[in-house]
C-alpha positions as CSV (number, residue, x, y, z in Angstrom):
1,X,15.1,13.2,14.2
2,X,12.1,11.5,15.8
3,X,12.8,7.8,16.7
4,X,10.5,5.5,14.7
5,X,9.7,2.1,16.1
6,X,8.2,-0.8,14.0
7,X,7.1,-4.2,15.0
8,X,9.5,-6.8,13.7
9,X,8.0,-10.2,12.8
10,X,11.2,-12.1,13.4
11,X,11.9,-10.8,16.9
12,X,8.3,-10.2,17.8
13,X,9.0,-6.9,19.3
14,X,9.0,-3.2,18.3
15,X,12.5,-2.2,17.1
16,X,13.9,1.2,16.3
17,X,14.2,1.8,12.6
18,X,17.6,3.1,11.4
19,X,19.5,2.8,8.1
20,X,21.9,-0.1,8.2
21,X,24.5,2.0,6.2
22,X,23.8,5.1,8.2
23,X,22.3,7.0,5.3
24,X,19.4,5.4,3.4
25,X,16.6,3.1,4.3
26,X,16.6,0.3,1.7
27,X,13.2,-1.4,1.5
28,X,11.9,-4.3,-0.5
29,X,8.1,-4.8,-0.9
30,X,6.5,-7.7,-2.5
31,X,4.4,-6.5,-5.5
32,X,1.7,-8.1,-7.6
33,X,1.7,-11.2,-9.8
34,X,0.5,-9.5,-13.0
35,X,-1.9,-12.1,-14.3
36,X,-5.1,-10.2,-13.5
37,X,-6.3,-6.9,-12.0
38,X,-5.1,-6.5,-8.4
39,X,-7.9,-6.8,-5.8
40,X,-8.5,-4.6,-2.7
41,X,-6.8,-7.1,-0.4
42,X,-3.6,-6.6,-2.5
43,X,-4.1,-2.8,-2.3
44,X,-4.5,-2.9,1.5
45,X,-0.9,-4.1,1.7
46,X,0.3,-1.6,-1.0
47,X,-1.4,1.4,0.8
48,X,0.2,0.3,4.1
49,X,3.6,0.1,2.5
50,X,3.0,3.5,1.0
51,X,2.1,4.9,4.5
52,X,5.3,3.3,5.8
53,X,7.4,4.9,3.0
54,X,5.8,8.3,3.5
55,X,6.3,8.0,7.3
56,X,10.0,7.3,6.8
57,X,10.3,10.4,4.6
58,X,8.1,12.4,7.1
59,X,10.7,11.6,9.8
60,X,13.6,12.7,7.6
61,X,14.8,9.4,6.2
62,X,16.0,8.9,2.7
63,X,14.4,5.8,1.1
64,X,15.4,3.5,-1.7
65,X,12.5,1.1,-2.4
66,X,12.0,-1.8,-4.8
67,X,8.6,-3.4,-5.6
68,X,8.8,-6.4,-7.8
69,X,6.4,-7.3,-10.6
70,X,6.0,-11.1,-10.8
71,X,5.6,-11.9,-14.5
72,X,7.0,-15.5,-14.3
73,X,4.4,-17.6,-12.5
74,X,2.2,-20.6,-13.1
75,X,-0.8,-18.3,-13.6
76,X,0.9,-15.9,-16.0
77,X,2.2,-18.8,-18.1
78,X,-1.1,-20.6,-18.2
79,X,-2.8,-17.3,-19.3
80,X,-0.3,-16.7,-22.1
81,X,-0.6,-20.3,-23.3
82,X,-4.4,-20.1,-23.2
83,X,-4.3,-17.0,-25.4
84,X,-1.5,-18.3,-27.5
85,X,0.5,-15.1,-27.1
86,X,3.9,-14.1,-25.7
87,X,4.3,-13.9,-21.9
88,X,5.1,-10.2,-22.2
89,X,2.1,-9.5,-24.2
90,X,-0.2,-11.3,-21.8
91,X,1.0,-9.5,-18.7
92,X,1.3,-6.0,-20.2
93,X,-2.4,-5.0,-19.8
94,X,-2.3,-6.0,-16.2
95,X,1.0,-4.2,-15.6
96,X,-0.4,-1.0,-17.1
97,X,-3.6,-1.4,-15.0
98,X,-1.6,-1.8,-11.8
99,X,0.1,1.5,-12.3
100,X,-3.2,3.2,-13.1
101,X,-4.6,1.9,-9.9
102,X,-1.6,3.0,-7.9
103,X,-2.1,6.5,-9.2
104,X,-5.9,6.5,-8.3
105,X,-4.9,5.5,-4.7
106,X,-2.2,8.2,-4.5
107,X,0.5,5.5,-3.9
108,X,3.8,7.2,-4.3
109,X,6.0,5.9,-7.1
110,X,9.0,3.9,-5.8
111,X,12.6,3.9,-7.2
112,X,12.5,0.4,-8.8
113,X,9.8,-1.8,-10.3
114,X,11.8,-4.9,-11.3
115,X,10.1,-7.6,-13.4
116,X,11.3,-11.1,-12.9
117,X,11.9,-11.7,-16.6
118,X,14.7,-9.0,-16.6
119,X,16.7,-10.7,-13.8
120,X,17.0,-14.3,-15.0
121,X,20.9,-14.1,-15.2
122,X,21.1,-12.9,-11.6
123,X,18.8,-15.7,-10.5
124,X,21.0,-18.3,-12.3
125,X,24.2,-16.8,-10.7
126,X,22.7,-17.2,-7.2
127,X,21.6,-20.8,-7.9
128,X,25.0,-21.7,-9.2
129,X,26.7,-20.4,-6.0
130,X,24.2,-22.2,-3.8
131,X,25.0,-25.4,-5.6
132,X,28.7,-24.7,-5.2
133,X,28.3,-24.1,-1.5
134,X,26.3,-27.4,-1.1
135,X,23.1,-25.5,-0.2
136,X,21.3,-26.6,-3.3
137,X,21.2,-29.7,-5.5
138,X,19.8,-31.0,-8.8
139,X,17.1,-33.6,-8.6
140,X,16.9,-36.7,-10.7
141,X,14.4,-35.0,-13.0
142,X,16.5,-31.9,-13.6
143,X,15.0,-29.3,-11.3
144,X,17.2,-27.5,-8.7
145,X,16.2,-27.4,-5.0
146,X,17.4,-25.6,-1.9
147,X,18.2,-27.9,1.0
148,X,16.8,-26.5,4.2
149,X,19.2,-28.8,6.1
150,X,21.9,-26.4,5.0
151,X,20.2,-23.5,6.9
152,X,19.8,-24.4,10.6
153,X,17.8,-21.3,11.5
154,X,15.1,-22.1,8.9
155,X,11.8,-21.2,10.4
156,X,13.0,-18.3,12.5
157,X,10.7,-15.7,10.8
158,X,7.5,-17.7,11.1
159,X,8.6,-19.4,14.3
160,X,7.7,-22.8,13.0
161,X,9.3,-26.0,14.3
162,X,10.8,-28.4,11.8
163,X,8.1,-30.9,12.8
164,X,5.5,-28.3,11.7
165,X,6.8,-27.8,8.1
166,X,4.3,-29.0,5.6
167,X,4.8,-30.4,2.1
168,X,3.1,-27.4,0.5
169,X,5.7,-25.1,2.0
170,X,8.1,-26.2,-0.7
171,X,6.4,-24.2,-3.4
172,X,6.7,-27.1,-5.9
173,X,4.0,-29.4,-7.3
174,X,3.1,-32.9,-6.3
175,X,5.2,-34.6,-9.0
176,X,8.3,-32.7,-7.6
177,X,8.0,-34.5,-4.3
178,X,9.6,-37.6,-5.7
179,X,12.5,-35.6,-7.1
180,X,13.7,-34.1,-3.8
181,X,15.9,-35.3,-0.9
182,X,13.6,-33.8,1.6
183,X,9.9,-33.1,1.2
184,X,10.3,-29.6,2.7
185,X,13.1,-28.5,0.3
186,X,11.9,-25.8,-2.1
187,X,12.5,-25.4,-5.8
188,X,15.0,-22.8,-7.2
189,X,14.8,-23.8,-10.8
190,X,12.0,-25.7,-12.5
191,X,12.9,-28.1,-15.2
192,X,11.1,-27.3,-18.5
193,X,7.9,-29.2,-19.0
194,X,6.4,-28.7,-22.4
195,X,2.9,-29.7,-21.2
196,X,3.0,-27.2,-18.4
197,X,5.1,-24.4,-19.9
198,X,4.3,-24.5,-23.6
199,X,7.0,-22.5,-25.4
200,X,7.9,-20.4,-22.3
201,X,11.4,-21.3,-20.9
202,X,14.9,-20.0,-20.4
203,X,18.2,-21.7,-21.0
204,X,20.5,-22.2,-18.0
205,X,23.5,-24.4,-16.9
206,X,20.9,-26.7,-15.3
207,X,19.0,-27.1,-18.5
208,X,16.0,-25.3,-20.0
209,X,13.3,-24.2,-17.5
210,X,12.3,-21.2,-15.3
211,X,13.0,-19.9,-11.8
212,X,11.0,-20.7,-8.8
213,X,9.0,-17.8,-7.2
214,X,11.2,-17.4,-4.1
215,X,14.5,-17.0,-5.9
216,X,13.0,-14.2,-8.0
217,X,12.6,-11.8,-5.1
218,X,16.0,-12.6,-3.6
219,X,17.8,-11.9,-6.9
220,X,16.0,-8.6,-7.5
221,X,16.4,-7.4,-3.9
222,X,20.1,-8.2,-3.8
223,X,20.8,-6.8,-7.2
224,X,19.0,-3.5,-6.6
225,X,19.4,-2.9,-2.9
226,X,22.4,-5.0,-1.8
227,X,22.8,-8.2,0.1
228,X,21.5,-6.7,3.4
229,X,18.4,-4.5,3.4
230,X,16.8,-2.5,6.1
231,X,13.1,-3.4,5.7
232,X,11.2,-6.2,3.9
233,X,7.4,-5.8,3.7
234,X,4.6,-7.9,2.4
235,X,1.2,-9.5,3.3
236,X,1.1,-11.8,6.2
237,X,0.3,-14.7,3.8
238,X,3.8,-14.2,2.3
239,X,5.5,-14.8,5.7
240,X,5.6,-18.6,5.2
241,X,6.9,-20.1,3.0
242,X,7.9,-17.2,0.7
243,X,9.8,-14.9,3.0
244,X,11.2,-17.8,5.0
245,X,12.6,-19.2,1.8
246,X,14.0,-15.8,0.8
247,X,15.9,-15.6,4.1
248,X,17.4,-19.0,3.7
249,X,18.6,-18.7,0.1
250,X,19.7,-15.1,0.4
251,X,21.8,-15.6,3.6
252,X,23.3,-18.8,2.3
253,X,24.3,-17.0,-0.9
254,X,25.7,-13.8,0.7
255,X,26.8,-14.8,4.1
256,X,25.1,-11.8,5.8
257,X,21.7,-11.0,7.3
258,X,19.2,-10.5,4.5
259,X,16.7,-8.1,6.1
260,X,17.1,-6.3,9.5
261,X,13.3,-5.7,9.8
262,X,10.3,-7.6,8.7
263,X,6.9,-5.9,8.4
264,X,3.8,-8.0,7.6
265,X,0.3,-6.6,6.8
266,X,-2.7,-8.5,8.1
267,X,-5.5,-9.9,5.8
268,X,-8.4,-7.9,4.4
269,X,-11.8,-9.7,5.0
270,X,-15.1,-8.9,3.3
271,X,-18.0,-9.0,5.8
272,X,-15.8,-11.1,8.1
273,X,-15.2,-13.7,5.3
274,X,-12.1,-14.4,3.2
275,X,-12.5,-12.6,-0.1
276,X,-13.3,-15.2,-2.9
277,X,-14.8,-15.1,-6.3
278,X,-16.8,-18.1,-5.5
279,X,-18.5,-16.3,-2.6
280,X,-19.2,-13.2,-4.8
281,X,-17.3,-10.9,-2.4
282,X,-14.3,-10.4,-4.6
283,X,-13.6,-6.7,-5.5
284,X,-10.9,-5.0,-7.5
285,X,-10.4,-1.2,-7.2
286,X,-12.1,-0.9,-10.6
287,X,-15.2,-2.6,-9.2
288,X,-15.5,0.0,-6.4
289,X,-14.9,2.9,-8.8
290,X,-17.6,1.6,-11.0
291,X,-20.0,1.7,-8.0
292,X,-19.3,5.5,-7.7
293,X,-16.7,5.5,-5.0
294,X,-13.4,7.5,-5.4
295,X,-9.8,6.6,-5.1
296,X,-9.4,8.8,-1.9
297,X,-12.4,7.1,-0.3
298,X,-11.0,3.6,-0.9
299,X,-7.5,4.7,0.2
300,X,-8.9,6.2,3.4
301,X,-10.7,2.9,4.3
302,X,-7.6,0.8,3.5
303,X,-5.3,2.9,5.7
304,X,-7.7,3.5,8.6
305,X,-7.0,0.3,10.5
306,X,-3.7,-0.6,12.0
307,X,-1.7,-2.8,9.6
308,X,-1.3,-5.6,12.2
309,X,-5.1,-5.8,12.6
310,X,-7.4,-7.6,10.1
311,X,-9.4,-5.1,8.1
312,X,-13.0,-6.0,7.6
313,X,-14.2,-4.4,4.4
314,X,-17.9,-3.5,4.1
315,X,-19.7,-1.0,1.9
316,X,-21.0,0.7,5.1
317,X,-17.4,1.1,6.1
318,X,-16.7,2.7,2.7
319,X,-19.6,5.0,3.2
320,X,-18.2,6.0,6.6
321,X,-14.8,6.7,4.9
322,X,-16.7,9.0,2.5
323,X,-18.4,10.8,5.4
324,X,-15.1,11.2,7.2
325,X,-13.5,12.8,4.2
326,X,-16.5,15.1,3.8
327,X,-16.1,16.2,7.4
328,X,-12.5,17.0,6.7
329,X,-13.4,18.9,3.6
330,X,-16.0,20.9,5.5
331,X,-13.4,21.9,8.0
332,X,-10.9,22.9,5.3
333,X,-13.6,25.1,3.6
334,X,-14.4,26.7,7.0
335,X,-10.7,27.5,7.6
336,X,-10.5,29.1,4.1
337,X,-13.5,31.3,4.9
338,X,-12.0,32.9,8.0
339,X,-11.2,36.6,7.6
340,X,-11.1,37.8,11.2
341,X,-7.9,38.7,13.2
342,X,-8.6,36.7,16.4
343,X,-5.7,35.7,18.6
344,X,-4.0,32.3,18.3
345,X,-5.4,29.5,20.4
346,X,-2.2,27.5,20.5
347,X,-3.9,24.3,19.2
348,X,-1.1,23.4,16.8
349,X,2.0,22.5,18.8
350,X,0.2,19.8,20.8
351,X,-1.6,18.3,17.8
352,X,1.7,18.2,15.8
353,X,3.5,16.4,18.6
354,X,0.7,13.9,19.2
355,X,0.4,13.1,15.5
356,X,4.2,12.4,15.3
357,X,4.0,10.2,18.5
358,X,1.3,8.1,16.9
359,X,3.2,7.5,13.7
360,X,6.4,6.8,15.6
361,X,4.7,4.0,17.6
362,X,4.5,1.3,15.0
363,X,2.6,3.6,12.6
364,X,-0.4,3.8,14.9
365,X,-2.7,5.2,12.3
366,X,-5.9,5.0,14.4
367,X,-4.3,7.2,17.0
368,X,-3.0,9.6,14.3
369,X,-6.5,9.9,12.8
370,X,-7.9,10.5,16.3
371,X,-5.5,13.4,16.6
372,X,-6.8,14.8,13.3
373,X,-10.4,14.6,14.3
374,X,-9.8,15.9,17.8
375,X,-8.1,18.9,16.2
376,X,-11.1,19.4,13.9
377,X,-13.6,19.3,16.8
378,X,-11.6,21.7,19.0
379,X,-10.9,24.1,16.2
380,X,-14.6,24.1,15.1
381,X,-15.6,25.0,18.7
382,X,-13.1,27.9,18.7
383,X,-14.3,29.1,15.3
384,X,-17.8,29.1,16.6
385,X,-16.5,31.4,19.4
386,X,-14.6,33.5,16.9
387,X,-11.4,32.7,18.6
388,X,-9.4,31.6,15.5
389,X,-8.3,34.2,13.1
390,X,-7.0,34.1,9.5
391,X,-3.4,33.7,10.5
392,X,-4.0,30.6,12.7
393,X,-6.4,29.2,10.0
394,X,-3.6,29.4,7.5
395,X,-1.3,27.7,10.0
396,X,-3.8,24.9,10.5
397,X,-4.0,24.4,6.8
398,X,-0.2,24.1,6.6
399,X,-0.3,21.6,9.5
400,X,-2.9,19.5,7.5
401,X,-0.7,19.7,4.5
402,X,2.3,18.4,6.4
403,X,0.2,15.5,7.7
404,X,-1.0,14.8,4.2
405,X,2.6,14.0,3.3
406,X,1.8,10.7,5.1
407,X,-1.9,10.3,4.6
408,X,-2.1,11.5,1.0
409,X,-5.9,11.6,1.3
410,X,-6.9,15.0,2.7
411,X,-8.9,17.2,0.4
412,X,-6.6,20.2,0.7
413,X,-7.8,21.8,-2.5
414,X,-11.3,22.0,-1.3
415,X,-12.7,25.5,-1.9
416,X,-10.0,26.4,-4.5
417,X,-11.9,25.1,-7.5
418,X,-13.2,27.7,-9.9
419,X,-16.9,28.3,-9.5
420,X,-18.7,29.4,-12.7
421,X,-19.3,33.2,-12.7
422,X,-23.0,32.8,-13.6
423,X,-23.5,30.8,-10.4
424,X,-21.7,33.3,-8.3
425,X,-24.1,35.9,-9.8
426,X,-27.1,33.8,-8.8
427,X,-25.7,33.5,-5.3
428,X,-25.4,37.3,-5.1
429,X,-29.0,37.7,-6.3
430,X,-30.1,35.1,-3.7
431,X,-28.4,37.0,-0.9
432,X,-30.1,40.2,-2.0
433,X,-33.5,38.5,-2.1
434,X,-32.9,37.2,1.4
435,X,-32.0,40.6,2.7
436,X,-35.2,42.0,1.2
437,X,-37.1,39.0,2.6
438,X,-38.2,38.0,-0.8
439,X,-38.4,34.3,0.2
440,X,-40.0,33.0,-3.0
441,X,-37.2,34.5,-5.2
442,X,-34.6,33.3,-2.7
443,X,-35.9,29.7,-2.9
444,X,-36.1,29.8,-6.7
445,X,-32.5,31.0,-6.9
446,X,-31.4,28.3,-4.5
447,X,-33.1,25.6,-6.6
448,X,-31.5,27.0,-9.7
449,X,-28.1,26.7,-8.1
450,X,-28.8,23.2,-6.8
451,X,-29.7,22.1,-10.3
452,X,-26.2,23.0,-11.4
453,X,-24.7,20.7,-8.8
454,X,-23.8,23.1,-6.1
455,X,-24.8,23.5,-2.5
456,X,-25.2,26.8,-0.6
457,X,-23.4,27.0,2.8
458,X,-23.8,29.8,5.3
459,X,-20.6,30.8,7.1
460,X,-19.6,33.6,9.5
461,X,-18.2,35.4,6.5
462,X,-21.2,34.9,4.3
463,X,-22.8,32.4,2.0
464,X,-20.6,30.2,-0.3
465,X,-21.0,27.6,-3.0
466,X,-19.7,24.0,-2.7
467,X,-20.0,21.3,-5.3
468,X,-22.3,18.4,-4.2
469,X,-20.4,15.2,-3.5
């Protein structure tokens, strides 16, 4: 099995990935807060996490993954109250839309999609134990807080000093500051506030209320994957305080290391600016599809930059992604047209090895894509020289199919679609007209074919039709 190395945020070095239990990689990935449609910044992270999952499988690992759906949050509760509907009814359209978007981006389904509302008893159990251990306490106003003094290594993930901790790291509101022993302590259970929460609350030994955001992820990860997981992923904005708080409460609860590997995905910018509705540069996947782009084109752009590098989204970049996919499709069509029996060129072994090396080195996707396009360039040159035959062409298609287990964006079915028989008849008539040098008829037949949405391409094995993109 190829050794896979990933950069670990906590140790700030590349570490070899291996299952903690010797069998299965257990991975937790922070999912969406389902109060609105997810935006392309969110999907950059989800596509990277999908590439990681697929890479693990590509290298032979078994994977058990959980991606949470945050349905208990200030934004979801405000939305439900504003519409005067149940919380579940408010989030359901956005939950459904999220899974539709995942499918359009060819993001592989994971094993678990826990919703916070289904794990309230587990959250309460963890909070009770933290109180029992002296790691958490009840404030005078009824909320429950985690005491960071009980966790001496607090800050080890984000590498912040205690003097650098900010009040907003606590995840509680301004009024809560007067209820805590330490301004940096964070909330585990929010006491019910009718003005803030309306009719949305849960009963607990601490009184009515709702869980804090951080405890939600710890409870779901521990319940589904166990107290010690192999990989925890999320956007770089979740590193502090969310993931830092997850570590503290989880390890105080279980007594063991929470995650052996932390992977964080850098921000997506739009024209080098932070994406914001107020700047008019805020896009959901649906916005891009409405502009005529496709799921594969968006996925290609989102995966094409290394995950630890900021991705600058532009429409020129999206057009370039479209052009790259078209180049790949043209290559696939060309391979499918080869009928000769030329000798093998031995392109495949080196390309296969280099692609694996790129993925194994912290998922160096830029290097992996470079291997792909180097292969296309070299193979096209050999096809021009008629040095690639049908057997190697089929082997090349199989190699692309194996790489697509990770990329999930290559147009492997290009050339396999059914072309209407009347158009094939027109193509035959056009070829006959060209042979007889009847150029007016040939041009007329070409225009007729174009009017039906197909292009004519001349190949070594004859003319063929291809649907216009």
